[in-house]
N, C-alpha and C positions, 0 to 999 in steps of 0.2 A: 396467485399463490394463496390469496386469502379465502378462496372458496373451499367448501367442505368436499373432500375427496371420498369417492366410494372405495370400499374395500375391494381388492382385486377379485375376490370371489363373486362380487356383484356386477362386475363389468363383463359385457358380452364377449365371448370368444368368437371372433370373426374370421380368423385364419387358423389353419391346421396343416398337418403333414399328410400328403396323399400316399398311395401305395408305392409311388416312384421316389418317395423321399423329398418331394417338392413342397414348397410352401404355397398353399392355395387359399383363395378367398371363398367364403361360404356360398357366394352367388355363382361360383364357377364350377360347382360340383353337383352331381345328382342329389336329389332329396333323400332324406332319411339315412338308413344304414348303407344304402347303395353308394354313398359318397366315398366309402373305403378310406376313411381318414382316421388318423390317430391324434391324440393330444400331444402338443409339443413338449409337455413337461413329463407326464406320467406314462405316455405311450399307450394308453388304453384306447379302445375303439370309441369313435364319436358318432353322433347322429346329426345330420345337417337339417336344420329347421329353416328352410329357405323358400317356402311356398306360401307363407302368410302375407297379409297386407296390413295388419295392425301393429305387430311387434317387429323390432329390428331383427333381421335374419342373423342367425348365430348357430354355433355348434353346442351340443350338450353331450355329456358322457353317456354312453349306452347303458351303463349300470345305474344312472341317475345320481351318482355320487358327485361331490364337488372336489376339484383339484386346486389346492392352495396356490400353486405356482403356474397354472395354465396361462393366465393373462400375461404375467410377467415374462414367461418364456416366449409367448407369442410376440410381444413387443420387441424382445431381444432379437428374435429371428427376422422380423420384418425390418428392423433398423439395419441389421447387417446386410441383408439382401438388397433392400431398396437403395441404400446409400452407396453400396458398391456399384450397383447398376447405374446410378446417376453419375458417379465419377467416371465410369468407363464409357458411357454413352454421350455425355455432354462435352461440348467444347470448353466450357468453363465450369469448374467446381471450386469455389473459393472458401477460404477461411478468413476470419476477420476478428481482430482483438484490439483492446485498448493499449496504446503505446505511450509511455511517458518519457519526455526528454527533460532531464534535470539541468539546472544551471551548472556550467563546468566547474564552478567554485564551490558547489554544494558540500562536498566532503571536507573542505577546509574552512568554509565560511564561518565566522564567529557570530554572524547576525542572521543566519538562515531563518526565514519565516516558514515555520513548519507547515507542510501540506500546500505551500503556495509557490515554491521556487521550482516549478516545472510547468511544461505545457503538455497537453494530451491530444491525441488524435486516434481515430480508429484506422488501423492499417489493414489493408485487404490484399491477399495474395491468391492468385489462381494456382491451385495445386497442380493443374495440368501442365504448367510451365516447368515444374520440377520433378514430377513423378508420372510414370506411365502405367503403373501396376497397382492393383488393390486386391488383397486376398483375405479370406476369413480364417479365424482361428489359427493364426500364424504365431510361432514363438518369437519372443523378443530376441534381439541380436545378442544382448549381454546379460540377460537374467533368465532363469528357468521358469518362465511364465508365458502364458498364451494371451494374445490380444484378440479383441473382437474383430477389428479390422486393422490391416497394415498397409499403408501407402509406401511404395518404394520405387526406386528407379532401376530398371533392368539394364539400362545403358550406362548408368553411373552408379554402380553398386556401393561405392564408398560414401555416397551421399546419405546422411542420417535419415532413417525412416521416421514416419509419423504414425503413431498408434492411436486408435480410437477405442475407448472403453465406454460402453453403454450400461446404464443401470436404471432400475425402476425403484427399488427399495434399498438395495445394499451397494454402497459406494465401494470403489477400489480401496485396498489398504494403502496406508501412507508409504510403506516401503516401496511399493510399485510406483506410485505417483511421483516420488522423489528419488527415483533410481537414476536420474540424469538423462532419461530418454525424453523425446518429444512426445508428450501424451495429451490427448484431448479427451476429457471426461465429460460425458453428456448424460444428464438425467432426463428421462422422458416419462410422460404421464399417459399419453395416448397416441393413436396413429396420426393425429393431426400434427403432433410435434415432429414426427418423422417426415411427414409431407412438407413441413416448413423447411426442414434442412435440405431435402431434395430440391426444393424450388429456390431457396435463397442462399444455400451454403451454410457453413458452420460459423455462427456469430457468437462471440463471447457475450454471455448474459448471465447475471447473477440475481436478477429480479423477477423473471418470469420464465415459464417453460417454453422451449426446452432450456434447462439450465446448462450452461457450457462453461467449463474452466480449462485453461491452458497451463500445462506444466512443461518445464524444460525449454521453453521458447525464450528468445531474447526479446524482452518487452520494454526495455528502457535503455537509456544512455545518459552519460554525464558530459555532453558536448554542447549544450545549448548556450550560445553566447548572446542571445537576444533578450534574456529576462532581466528586467530592472524593477526592483520593488522598493517601496518606502520602508525604511527600517527605523525603529525606535531604540534609543540607547541612552546610556548615562555618559555625560561628558564632564570630565574634570579638567580644569585649567589652572595652571600655576603661573603667577606673575613675578616680575623682578622684585617687587616689594615684599614678597613672601606670602602675599594674600592669594587666596585661591577661591574658586567657586565650583560647585558641583550641581548639575541640573539635567533634567530630561531633555533630550534633543531628538531631532528627526532629520533625515535626508534620504536621497536616493542611494541605494546600496553601492552604485558605481561612482558616487561623488563624496565618499567619506574622506575627509581631510581635516587639517588644522583649521580651526574656525577663526582664531584671533591672531592677527599679525604680531601683536605686542605681547603675547603670552610666551613664556619660556618653554612650557611643556604642557602637553594635553594627552589625556587617556580617554578612550572610548570603549565602553563596556556594554554588551547586550544584556541588560538587567533592568527590571522595573523597580528594584529596591535601591534607594540612594542613601538612607540614613547610616547604616553601619558600614556600607561600602566606603563612604566618604572618610570615615575614621581611618580606614586602611590606606586610602589614596593619599591623604595628607602626609603620611609617613614615607610613602614611596617617593613623593616629590621632594621631601626633605633629604632623604638618603641620596638622591641624585644631585641636588644643588646646594645643600647645606645652608639654606636661607632661613634665618630665625623668624618666627612668627608667634604671636601670643597664643594662638590656638594649640601650639605644640608644647607650651610651657606648663610646668607643674603648678605655677601660680595662677593659671587661667581657670577660674572656678565659678560655680553657680553663685549668683547674687543671693544675699541673705533673704531678700523679700520675694524671690522667685521671678524677678523682672528680666533675667537673662544672665549673661556672663560678665564677670568683672575681673580685674586684676586683684589678687589677694593683697598686693602691696600698694594699693591705690593711695593710702594715707601717706606712706613713705615718699611716694612720688608726687604728693600734693595734687592728686587727681580728684575731680568732682565725681562723687559716687554715681550721679545720675547722668553724667555725660557719656555719649557713645564711646566705646573703646576703639581706638585706632590700632588694630592688631599689627600693623606694619611697624610700629614703634619698637618692636622687639629686635629689629636689626641693629639698633643702637643701645639696647638695654644691657647693662652690666649684670643684671640679676636673672637674665634668661637661663632657664634650666630645662633641657629637653627631658621629656618623660621617657627615659630609657627602657624602663621595665615594660611599659605599654607598647612602645615602638618595637622592641625586640620580639615580643609575643605576637604582635600583629604581623610583622614581616616574616616570622617563622611559619605562620599558617597560610599566608598569601591571601589573594583576593578570592580565590575559589573558582574563578571563571577566566576564560581567555580574554585578552584585550589588545587593542591597537594603541601604539604610542606615536606621538608626533612632537618633534622638537623644532 
């Protein structure tokens, strides 16, 4: 796709329509005006230049003028005819597309690893196992539009048809592609793209020609039970002393459980941010178990020298200013006072993400 493409006017017209209305190659008709061929786009007479040895054999317009859509119309006709012939004459004519199978818990999982909780495989189907007919320019079953090709079953008419849409420069409109029908849109650049489809079938491809996209097909499921991923999350643990801890943790997604046998309560959250979340979790733990702890008290303040947290009443309790504060002492403290304003405000807004609880 990175190569520079010629304008359609600069590409040789190697196929045309003969006097019987058939699509013919330039090497299969008489030379010059005796070819009795017309342009597939403008229907003007053509001249077959097929007796030279230096240049590629091709058709030109008798008038010497250029037709903007001749090459595009030619490819369109070739694609419809050659691919229909291949389907009808071959024992196998396959389609192949990428299929994704998502973890069965993907839609409910709080820890989903985006773009990783699925497996992929190319699935191949032989259309001849499902359809026995293929026709050109047939109307869609449920919309007033025509398709380039239609695969259908004459023996099981209720089976949904598959429609093919070819384009060189102008893609199908979105309303058609998303009409609910099974549609395969194929962007072609030259005859080689058509030959590849005839030989290999229709393979989903978004990176090189022929570009192929599938619409209306079932291309995924949510039934995969084999996917196990490492998940990162924030774990909050509350203990009988009222002390708690909050830290980043990791485990297999199918092994998420309570980590500490001696903890009262644990919460696991899929988030990379722990600082402000911890401020919320400590109040959720207090609300459930009503265990006093200094970190919840209005007297738990920043030290004057910036060295950390201290009890505002440390002198009253004859505590050494520089000694580490045992926050569990609040369970026996007569001066403990919960910060109700902060707690109510935080509990009102919630954590903001889903979480798992373990008791």
